[in-house]
Structures are given as C-alpha cells and as structure tokens.
C-alpha positions in Angstrom: 0.1 -0.4 0.5 2.9 2.4 0.5 4.2 1.9 -2.7 0.9 2.4 -4.6 0.5 5.8 -2.3 3.8 7.0 -3.2 3.5 6.4 -7.1 0.2 8.7 -6.7 1.9 10.9 -4.9 4.7 11.5 -7.5 2.6 11.0 -10.2 0.0 13.6 -9.1 2.7 15.9 -8.4 4.3 15.8 -11.6 1.5 16.1 -13.3 0.5 19.4 -10.9 3.5 20.8 -11.8 3.5 19.9 -15.5 0.1 21.5 -15.4 1.1 24.9 -14.0 4.1 25.3 -16.5 1.3 25.2 -19.2 -1.2 27.3 -17.9 1.5 29.5 -17.1 2.8 29.7 -20.8 -0.6 30.3 -21.8 -1.0 33.4 -19.7 2.3 34.8 -20.8 0.7 33.6 -24.5 -2.0 36.3 -23.7 0.3 38.8 -22.4 2.5 38.6 -25.7 -0.5 38.6 -28.0 -1.5 42.0 -26.3 1.6 43.6 -26.5 1.7 42.7 -30.5 -1.3 44.0 -31.1 -0.8 47.2 -29.7 2.7 47.3 -31.5 0.5 46.4 -34.9 -1.9 49.1 -33.7 1.0 52.0 -33.3 2.4 50.5 -36.2 -0.5 51.5 -38.4 -1.4 54.4 -37.1 -1.6 58.0 -38.9 2.1 59.4 -39.7 3.5 62.3 -37.5 6.3 64.9 -38.1 10.0 63.4 -37.4 10.2 64.5 -33.7 13.3 66.5 -32.7 14.7 64.4 -30.2 13.7 60.9 -31.4 13.8 58.6 -28.2 14.5 55.3 -29.0 12.1 53.2 -26.0 9.3 56.1 -26.2 9.2 56.5 -30.3 10.0 52.4 -31.3 7.7 52.3 -34.3 6.4 55.4 -34.2 4.6 56.9 -37.4 6.5 59.5 -39.3 6.1 61.4 -42.7 9.2 63.2 -44.1 10.4 64.9 -47.3 13.8 65.5 -48.6 16.5 64.5 -50.8 18.1 61.0 -50.8 21.9 61.1 -50.5 23.1 59.3 -53.7 25.5 57.2 -51.0 24.2 54.4 -49.8 24.4 50.7 -47.9 23.6 47.6 -48.7 22.6 45.1 -45.6 21.8 41.4 -46.5 18.3 40.5 -45.9 16.5 37.4 -46.5 12.9 36.7 -46.8 10.7 34.1 -46.4 9.6 32.6 -49.6 11.6 35.3 -51.9 15.2 34.6 -50.7 18.2 37.1 -49.9 17.9 40.5 -51.4 19.6 43.9 -49.8 17.9 46.2 -47.9 18.7 50.0 -49.4 19.5 52.2 -46.7 20.7 56.1 -47.3 20.5 59.3 -45.6 18.0 61.4 -46.4 18.1 65.0 -45.7 15.1 67.0 -45.1 14.4 70.9 -46.0 15.1 71.8 -42.4 18.5 70.6 -42.8 18.5 67.2 -40.9 20.0 64.2 -42.2 18.3 61.1 -41.0 18.4 57.4 -41.9 15.7 56.0 -44.2 15.5 52.0 -44.9 13.9 52.2 -48.4 13.2 48.8 -49.0 15.0 45.6 -50.2 15.8 44.5 -53.8 17.2 41.5 -55.0 20.8 40.3 -54.7 21.1 40.4 -58.6 19.4 43.8 -59.1 21.2 46.6 -60.1 21.0 49.2 -57.8 19.0 52.2 -59.6 20.6 55.9 -59.5 18.7 58.0 -56.6 16.1 60.5 -57.0 17.4 64.0 -58.1 13.6 65.2 -56.8 12.0 65.3 -53.5 11.3 61.8 -51.8 8.3 61.6 -49.7 8.4 58.7 -47.1 5.6 57.2 -44.4 7.4 54.9 -42.4 8.1 53.8 -39.0 10.8 54.6 -36.3 12.9 51.6 -35.1 16.3 50.8 -33.4 16.8 47.0 -34.6 18.8 44.7 -32.5 20.4 42.6 -35.3 23.9 42.1 -34.4 24.4 39.0 -32.0 27.9 36.6 -31.4 27.1 35.0 -34.8 26.8 38.0 -36.9 30.2 38.6 -39.5 31.5 42.2 -39.4 30.6 44.5 -42.1 32.4 44.3 -45.5 32.6 48.3 -45.5 35.1 48.0 -48.7 32.5 46.1 -50.6 29.4 47.9 -49.1 27.8 44.5 -47.5 26.6 44.9 -44.1 24.8 42.2 -42.0 23.1 43.8 -39.8 21.6 47.3 -39.4 23.2 49.1 -36.5 21.9 52.2 -36.3 24.6 54.1 -34.7 27.3 52.6 -37.2 24.8 53.5 -39.7 24.7 56.8 -38.8 28.4 57.8 -38.8 29.6 56.1 -41.7 26.2 57.9 -43.3 26.8 60.9 -41.5 23.6 61.0 -40.4 21.6 61.4 -37.1 21.3 57.9 -35.6 17.8 58.2 -36.5 16.2 55.3 -38.7 13.1 55.4 -40.6 12.1 52.1 -42.3 9.8 53.2 -45.3 6.5 51.6 -45.8 5.4 54.4 -49.0 7.7 56.2 -50.9 6.3 59.1 -52.9 7.4 59.0 -55.8 8.0 54.9 -55.8 11.6 54.0 -56.3 12.3 52.1 -59.7 13.3 48.3 -58.3 13.2 49.3 -55.0 10.0 47.8 -52.5 9.6 49.1 -49.3 9.9 46.4 -46.5 8.0 48.2 -43.9 8.6 46.9 -40.0 6.0 44.5 -38.6 5.7 41.9 -35.9 6.6 39.0 -37.7 10.0 38.8 -36.4 9.2 38.9 -32.9 9.1 35.3 -31.4 6.0 34.1 -30.0 6.2 30.5 -29.1 4.5 30.7 -25.8 1.8 28.2 -27.6 3.6 25.8 -28.9 5.4 25.3 -25.1 2.0 25.3 -23.6 1.4 22.5 -25.5 4.6 20.6 -24.7 4.2 21.2 -21.2 0.2 19.6 -21.5 1.5 16.6 -23.4 3.9 16.0 -21.0 1.6 16.0 -18.2 -0.9 13.8 -20.1 2.2 11.2 -20.7 3.6 11.6 -17.1 -0.3 10.6 -16.3 -0.5 7.7 -18.4 3.0 6.1 -17.0 1.6 6.9 -13.3 -1.8 4.7 -14.2 0.8 2.2 -16.3 2.8 1.7 -13.3 0.0 1.9 -11.1 -1.4 -1.3 -13.2 1.8 -3.1 -13.2 2.2 -3.3 -9.0 -1.6 -4.6 -9.2 -0.7 -7.5 -11.5 2.5 -7.4 -9.5 4.8 -7.4 -12.3 6.0 -4.0 -10.7 
C-alpha cells in the first residue's frame, strides 16, 4: 500500500507541476498577444512629423512622415525574406528641408539587381522609427570595402552616412523608387512561441499521467 501511495503522490505531483507550467505559458501567450496587438496598432497609426529628439524607447515604431533629398551614397544590408530569398536592404541618408539628415531604410532589391540611381527630386517617406537589434555573436563583421553590411546597427550606419542615429523604415515612398520594394516594419520577427511551449507541457502532463497509471497497473498485477 505504501508503494501505491508513493506512486500516486509522485504521479499527481508531476502532473500538477507540468499543468502549472502549461497554464503559465498560456498566460504568457495572452500577455504577448496583447503586446503584439498594441505594436501592430501603433505601426499602422497616422504618421506624425519627425520628433526633434527621437527616443529609442518612447518612439520605437512611431509612424512618421518626412520629405527631402536622398543622398546618392547608400549601404546594402543583406536580408533574407521567407519564400523570396536573399536581397539587400538599401539604407541612405535623407536631408530634409530643415537641414536634418536621417537614415531611411528605402526597401529591398534582389541580390542580382542593379541599384538604380537616387532620384534628384524630393522624396516623401511614410514609415516607422525603429532601432533594430540585429547583431549577435554570430553576425559577421560588415564589409565596408564591398559595401555589404550584415546588420542594421543604427549608430554605425549614422556614423558611416553622416546622419542622425535615427532610422525610418519606409512603408510608402512618393514617388516610388524603381526596383526598390519597401519592406515595412512588422511584428513577424518578434518571437511568440508560448503556445508551442504550453502544448509541450500539457503533452508531458498527459504522458506523465499515463506512465503513472501504467506503473500502478503493473504493481496491482504484481509485475512491478
């Protein structure tokens, strides 16, 4: 009898812990979905004028509209798009009528495409402020000589292109630029794996309960 009680306690205790972890992940899922919904709504809001002193925390994803001349110097940042393949983000400085120079992620071109010349006309940009954190221990160093970058490091881009450390990721360009397709900011690259984690914990709880019942059956039959 003592062995049966011990198995029940171990079994039910393990199931309770696993169910608790699954419920916690479901709560985390609801929290993450609320954050993603808030970010999505912020991204799609009506654009405002570029703040005088944008703040990376306060103004992240802020929709802005600005107009100016694109500097012909640009940086290529390697990017991979799901279902499309590799391409280059094209980032350049835009000088506004007020004399400010800010970074604009104009969009993406295929790797094999020839970069078109920058328009001599004023370009109107509607997009979102962002300070991406794309560099980690596995990111290669930028190839400045070959004009090939592997991460959008706003501070490094600003120093290289002699602009403010402010990046606008375009979602609309007027007039449109030939061969460049805007790649707007979105929430697709923000991880949200809480549902899969919850399913894993709930599945383990079922397995644990099944193993407990099986062990009890063996004990009752005198096999364990």
